[in-house]
N, C-alpha and C positions, 0 to 999 in steps of 0.2 A: 156375221158373228160380232159379238160385242167385244170391244177392245179396251179392257181394263188393265191398269198397271198391275204387274205381278212381281213380287219380290221373292226370290228364292235364296235361302241360306241354309248352312249346315248347323244342326243342333248337336253340340257336343254331349249335352245331357241325354238326349234321346238317340244319338247316333243315327240320324236320319236327315234327309233334306226336307225343309219346310217351305211351303209356298203360301204367301199371304197376298190378299187383295185389299190394299188400304182403303179403296173407295167403297167397299162393301163390308160393313162392320161384321166381324165374326167369320168372314169367309176365308177359309184356309184349308190346306190339305198337306199331305206329306208323301214321300216315296223314298225308295232306296237309292235312287239316282235323281239327278236334276230333271231328266226327261220324264221319269215316272211321277215326280212331284208336280210337274207342269201338266201332265195328262190328268192327274187327279184333281188339280185345282180347276182345270177347265170344266170338268164335270160339276165341281162344287159351285162354280160361277153360274152355270145354267140352273142348278137346283135353287140357288139363292134367289135368282131373278124370277123363276117360276113361282116360288113361295111368296115372294114380295107381291107379285102381281095378283096371285090368288087371294091374298088377304087385303088387297087394296092399299098396300104400303108404297111410299114413293120409291122410285128406282132412279138412282143418280145417273146422269149422263157420263159416259166414259170420258176421261180427260185426254186419253191418247193410248196408243199401243206401244208401251215401253216395257221391256223385260230387263230386270236387274238381277244380277247374281252377286251375292255377298260371300 
């Protein structure tokens, strides 16, 4: 599994948890709980990587496996 940094925070505006992957531009997801947001962003990471590879775009190496909650 790829180990990219994931930042999860609560959005007051949307009333939902948002999960972002800073190393993969535009890669984010959301969920009603932290665990739901994390599960969704895990799928988004795989889709981001598959799409980048399909189009021959560079895929950044993960800097580490760190999970941050804000």
